[in-house]
C-alpha positions as a Python dict, from the first residue, in 0.01 Angstrom:
ca = {
    (1, 'M'): (0, 0, 0),
    (2, 'L'): (-180, -227, -245),
    (3, 'L'): (47, -492, -391),
    (4, 'N'): (-161, -701, -626),
    (5, 'P'): (-513, -751, -761),
    (6, 'N'): (-576, -1048, -533),
    (7, 'N'): (-597, -830, -222),
    (8, 'K'): (-952, -813, -86),
    (9, 'G'): (-1152, -515, 32),
    (10, 'R'): (-983, -264, -198),
    (11, 'K'): (-1107, -61, -493),
    (12, 'L'): (-862, -106, -778),
    (13, 'L'): (-1014, 98, -1057),
    (14, 'D'): (-883, 435, -940),
    (15, 'K'): (-533, 317, -854),
    (16, 'K'): (-243, 351, -1095),
    (17, 'R'): (-58, 25, -1147),
    (18, 'V'): (320, 61, -1111),
    (19, 'I'): (627, -152, -1185),
    (20, 'V'): (942, -49, -1000),
    (21, 'V'): (1292, -86, -1152),
    (22, 'T'): (1586, -43, -914),
    (23, 'D'): (1821, 117, -1166),
    (24, 'G'): (1815, 443, -1355),
    (25, 'D'): (2148, 545, -1507),
    (26, 'S'): (2150, 657, -1871),
    (27, 'T'): (2208, 307, -2010),
    (28, 'A'): (1941, 154, -1788),
    (29, 'Q'): (1698, 431, -1876),
    (30, 'K'): (1731, 363, -2249),
    (31, 'A'): (1678, -10, -2192),
    (32, 'V'): (1375, 45, -1969),
    (33, 'E'): (1224, 288, -2219),
    (34, 'E'): (1276, 44, -2507),
    (35, 'A'): (1137, -253, -2314),
    (36, 'S'): (837, -47, -2200),
    (37, 'R'): (771, 66, -2556),
    (38, 'K'): (770, -294, -2678),
    (39, 'L'): (525, -395, -2406),
    (40, 'N'): (301, -89, -2448),
    (41, 'L'): (377, 35, -2096),
    (42, 'R'): (408, 393, -1979),
    (43, 'V'): (747, 490, -1836),
    (44, 'I'): (833, 793, -1622),
    (45, 'S'): (1147, 908, -1806),
    (46, 'K'): (1199, 1184, -1550),
    (47, 'S'): (1265, 911, -1291),
    (48, 'G'): (1582, 818, -1481),
    (49, 'G'): (1906, 948, -1335),
    (50, 'N'): (2205, 849, -1126),
    (51, 'P'): (2096, 908, -855),
    (52, 'T'): (1718, 945, -886),
    (53, 'P'): (1658, 1317, -960),
    (54, 'C'): (1300, 1336, -830),
    (55, 'S'): (1157, 1311, -482),
    (56, 'G'): (903, 1043, -399),
    (57, 'K'): (634, 1312, -377),
    (58, 'K'): (718, 1440, -726),
    (59, 'L'): (717, 1089, -870),
    (60, 'L'): (375, 1017, -721),
    (61, 'S'): (247, 1330, -892),
    (62, 'L'): (398, 1222, -1225),
    (63, 'I'): (246, 874, -1189),
    (64, 'Q'): (-99, 1019, -1127),
    (65, 'D'): (-59, 1248, -1429),
    (66, 'C'): (-5, 953, -1665),
    (67, 'P'): (-315, 907, -1884),
    (68, 'T'): (-274, 528, -1889),
    (69, 'D'): (-101, 253, -1697),
    (70, 'P'): (84, 28, -1604),
    (71, 'V'): (357, 281, -1528),
    (72, 'V'): (726, 189, -1502),
    (73, 'V'): (932, 397, -1257),
    (74, 'M'): (1310, 387, -1209),
    (75, 'F'): (1501, 437, -883),
    (76, 'D'): (1879, 466, -846),
    (77, 'D'): (2107, 510, -544),
    (78, 'E'): (2425, 589, -743),
    (79, 'G'): (2607, 302, -574),
    (80, 'N'): (2519, 421, -222),
    (81, 'F'): (2508, 103, -12),
    (82, 'N'): (2319, 290, 261),
    (83, 'C'): (1961, 409, 214),
    (84, 'G'): (2029, 671, -51),
    (85, 'K'): (1814, 910, -252),
    (86, 'G'): (1674, 641, -479),
    (87, 'E'): (1561, 417, -195),
    (88, 'H'): (1406, 709, -5),
    (89, 'A'): (1203, 801, -313),
    (90, 'M'): (1107, 439, -373),
    (91, 'E'): (993, 398, -14),
    (92, 'K'): (770, 703, -47),
    (93, 'V'): (611, 575, -367),
    (94, 'M'): (561, 222, -241),
    (95, 'D'): (404, 349, 81),
    (96, 'S'): (134, 535, -111),
    (97, 'D'): (-224, 410, -88),
    (98, 'D'): (-299, 567, -426),
    (99, 'I'): (-109, 315, -636),
    (100, 'E'): (-95, -60, -687),
    (101, 'I'): (256, -208, -702),
    (102, 'L'): (253, -486, -960),
    (103, 'G'): (611, -588, -888),
    (104, 'V'): (977, -493, -879),
    (105, 'V'): (1262, -556, -1121),
    (106, 'A'): (1545, -589, -867),
    (107, 'V'): (1882, -510, -1024),
    (108, 'A'): (2200, -679, -904),
    (109, 'S'): (2525, -490, -849),
    (110, 'N'): (2866, -556, -697),
    (111, 'A'): (2737, -437, -360),
    (112, 'K'): (2866, -644, -68),
    (113, 'D'): (2773, -463, 254),
    (114, 'V'): (2398, -493, 194),
    (115, 'K'): (2120, -720, 316),
    (116, 'G'): (1999, -788, -36),
    (117, 'I'): (1659, -926, -131),
    (118, 'H'): (1513, -1272, -201),
    (119, 'P'): (1368, -1260, -554),
    (120, 'D'): (1080, -1484, -658),
    (121, 'C'): (1274, -1561, -975),
    (122, 'S'): (1537, -1406, -1200),
    (123, 'I'): (1606, -1361, -1571),
    (124, 'T'): (1961, -1456, -1668),
    (125, 'C'): (2171, -1280, -1930),
    (126, 'E'): (2072, -1564, -2164),
    (127, 'G'): (1704, -1487, -2111),
    (128, 'K'): (1636, -1795, -1900),
    (129, 'L'): (1393, -1791, -1608),
    (130, 'V'): (1559, -1930, -1295),
    (131, 'S'): (1451, -1965, -933),
    (132, 'R'): (1779, -1822, -796),
    (133, 'P'): (1925, -1470, -789),
    (134, 'V'): (2164, -1347, -1056),
    (135, 'D'): (2478, -1138, -1030),
    (136, 'K'): (2556, -805, -1198),
    (137, 'E'): (2648, -983, -1522),
    (138, 'G'): (2318, -1169, -1522),
    (139, 'E'): (2473, -1506, -1441),
    (140, 'A'): (2270, -1732, -1212),
    (141, 'E'): (2415, -1753, -862),
    (142, 'K'): (2534, -2089, -730),
    (143, 'E'): (2296, -2330, -559),
    (144, 'G'): (2239, -2219, -201),
    (145, 'H'): (2284, -1849, -280),
    (146, 'F'): (1939, -1705, -218),
    (147, 'V'): (2002, -1329, -193),
    (148, 'L'): (2031, -1077, -476),
    (149, 'E'): (2276, -804, -378),
    (150, 'G'): (2204, -456, -510),
    (151, 'D'): (2261, -102, -385),
    (152, 'T'): (1895, -1, -430),
    (153, 'V'): (1709, -307, -302),
    (154, 'D'): (1741, -325, 78),
    (155, 'V'): (1436, -105, 142),
    (156, 'L'): (1220, -368, -28),
    (157, 'N'): (1258, -589, 279),
    (158, 'R'): (1017, -376, 477),
    (159, 'F'): (728, -435, 240),
    (160, 'D'): (476, -718, 228),
    (161, 'D'): (590, -1070, 154),
    (162, 'D'): (360, -1102, -149),
    (163, 'L'): (551, -835, -342),
    (164, 'I'): (653, -984, -679),
    (165, 'I'): (1030, -947, -723),
    (166, 'V'): (1213, -1046, -1041),
    (167, 'G'): (1593, -1034, -1033),
    (168, 'I'): (1806, -915, -1323),
    (169, 'G'): (2166, -818, -1398),
    (170, 'D'): (2289, -470, -1490),
    (171, 'V'): (2004, -327, -1698),
    (172, 'G'): (2098, -239, -2054),
    (173, 'K'): (2440, -400, -2020),
    (174, 'M'): (2530, -763, -1934),
    (175, 'S'): (2807, -769, -2196),
    (176, 'G'): (2575, -625, -2459),
    (177, 'K'): (2307, -890, -2418),
    (178, 'D'): (2054, -634, -2293),
    (179, 'N'): (2153, -348, -2520),
    (180, 'C'): (1862, -122, -2613),
    (181, 'E'): (1974, -140, -2977),
    (182, 'I'): (1874, -507, -2981),
    (183, 'G'): (1552, -438, -2797),
    (184, 'A'): (1669, -475, -2436),
    (185, 'P'): (1551, -839, -2437),
    (186, 'I'): (1645, -922, -2076),
    (187, 'T'): (1470, -619, -1930),
    (188, 'T'): (1172, -691, -2153),
    (189, 'K'): (1145, -1046, -2018),
    (190, 'A'): (1170, -923, -1658),
    (191, 'L'): (884, -678, -1712),
    (192, 'E'): (685, -947, -1893),
    (193, 'E'): (728, -1185, -1601),
    (194, 'I'): (589, -926, -1359),
    (195, 'L'): (290, -866, -1586),
    (196, 'K'): (233, -1241, -1610),
    (197, 'R'): (260, -1307, -1237),
    (198, 'S'): (40, -1012, -1148),
    (199, 'G'): (-227, -1113, -1397),
    (200, 'V'): (-208, -791, -1598),
    (201, 'N'): (-259, -806, -1974),
    (202, 'G'): (-179, -449, -2070),
    (203, 'R'): (-279, -85, -2045),
    (204, 'K'): (-606, 41, -1910),
    (205, 'K'): (-798, 252, -2159),
    (206, 'D'): (-694, 613, -2182),
    (207, 'Q'): (-846, 823, -1911),
    (208, 'D'): (-973, 1180, -1937),
}
C-alpha cells in the first residue's frame, strides 16, 4: 500500500489517490458529497450506506473507473464495534497496491469497547484545528486523552505509522454545525487538512 507521495521507489502517476472517511450513513453521505464538491474532489456515492453496501473489491473497481482523482470513499460499520462490513471493505481497499491513500477522516462515535486510533490532529465542531481527538459531538477531548473512539476505526491500527489521520465528530451533524445545507464546513476542513498535509493541490487532469 502506498500512503503518501514522499515514499521512495514507487511510481505514482498510475495510482488513484484516495481519501477514506469512516462514516457513510445518509446524513454523512450528503455532507461528504457537499464537502467534496466544494473542494473539487471525486466521491464514490455508491460507498455511502449504513453499513457499507459494497465489497472492497467492488469499491476498488469503482475507484479505478473514476476519470479523475483524488477520490473520497466512505466506510460504515453500522455501529458494529467488532470488525464489521465497513472495516472489512476498508481493509481491502487500503491493502491495494493500485491506489495511494492520502489520509483518513476518522469519525468519532459513542463506541466504548474499541481500541480507537491516535489521530494526527482533529477538527472541532467550531472548526478549530487541535492536536487531540474529539468526541462524537466534535468537542475536543480533555488533556491526556489521546485516542479517538469510533466503531469503524480500529482496523486503521494495522497500517503504516505515516498514515495521515484527521479526527472529526459525527459527520453532517454536530448539533447542526456540519449540516450539508450550510456547506458541511467541518467535513470540508477535515478533507482540506488531509490535502494540505499530503501535499496535494487538487485533481489530476481528466484521463481517457
